[in-house]
C-alpha positions, 0 to 999 in steps of 0.5 A, spaced: 938 695 604 933 692 609 926 690 607 920 693 612 918 688 616 911 685 614 905 687 618 902 681 621 895 679 618 890 679 623 883 676 620 879 678 627 881 685 627 880 686 619 873 682 620 871 687 626 874 693 622 869 691 616 863 690 621 864 697 624 865 700 617 859 697 614 855 698 620 856 705 620 855 706 612 849 702 612 846 706 618 848 713 614 846 711 607 842 705 607 843 698 604 842 700 597 847 706 597 852 703 601 857 700 596 862 694 598 868 699 595 866 704 600 866 699 606 873 696 604 875 703 604 872 706 610 875 699 614 882 701 610 882 694 607 882 691 600 875 690 597 877 682 596 878 681 603 871 683 604 869 678 599 873 673 603 870 674 609 863 675 608 862 673 601 857 678 599 854 685 601 847 681 603 852 677 607 855 683 610 849 686 612 846 680 615 853 679 619 852 687 621 845 685 624 847 679 627 853 683 631 849 689 633 844 684 635 849 680 639 850 687 643 843 688 644 842 681 647 848 682 652 846 689 654 839 688 656 835 684 661 831 679 658 824 683 660 827 689 657 828 686 650 821 686 647 820 694 648 828 695 646 827 691 640 820 695 638 824 702 640 830 700 635 825 699 630 821 705 631 827 709 632 829 707 625 824 711 622 829 716 619 831 710 614 824 709 611 821 705 605 826 701 601 832 703 606 829 701 612 833 695 615 827 691 615 827 692 607 834 691 607 833 684 611 828 682 606 833 683 600 838 679 604 834 673 604 836 672 596 842 670 598 842 663 602 848 664 606 845 671 609 838 668 610 842 662 614 845 668 618 839 672 619 834 665 621 839 661 625 843 666 628 839 672 629 832 669 629 834 664 634 838 668 639 832 673 639 827 667 640 831 664 645 832 670 649 824 672 649 822 665 651 826 666 658 820 671 659 815 665 660 814 659 664 808 657 659 809 650 655 809 653 648 814 659 650 818 658 643 812 659 640 810 665 644 817 668 643 816 667 635 809 670 635 812 676 639 818 677 634 813 676 628 809 682 631 815 687 632 818 686 626 811 686 622 810 693 626 816 695 623 814 693 616 807 696 616 810 703 620 816 704 616 817 700 610 810 700 607 809 707 611 801 705 612 797 710 616 795 711 622 801 706 624 806 710 620 804 717 624 803 714 631 806 717 637 812 712 638 810 712 646 803 710 644 805 704 640 809 702 645 804 702 650 799 698 646 804 693 644 807 692 651 800 690 653 799 685 648 806 682 650 805 682 657 799 677 655 804 672 651 810 673 656 807 673 663 814 676 666 814 682 661 814 689 665 809 694 662 811 701 662 808 706 666 802 709 663 802 716 662 
């Protein structure tokens, strides 16, 4: 009797499957309702592999954000990035309050390795790309100010649900924000006035 050949282990493919499954489930259900068991099941792998590769649910969430952000950063010319970030934050309104990605990101900060991924990989990448938009000597500070403002808008609008921002038309918000960003990052294009 011959044994079936062992399937070759492919850690890169397993990690990618887990990231894809987690990304879909976090988007569908939010952070709290997504379990590591469900992520592993959707990826078709043992739950132990999730912990081996990512350590915790918080680290997995941070890795998903980092992975999705890398695609956003690579796909956009730098001058479109600020308003693309804002658009993503405003379009995440279907998940509000504690299930909004920003709220889940804040929860992830309780895990030191997840916080490192968010701070160093995610924040640093965005800031570096935004800093390309100005020739000012304090380009990095300006980039951080834009990031802080954009994420603050997402927090006040979608996590806290504070009016009038929570009820404002996303296009109106984008127009106002674009004006402010253009002051900080001189080469940022303004959207056409409607």
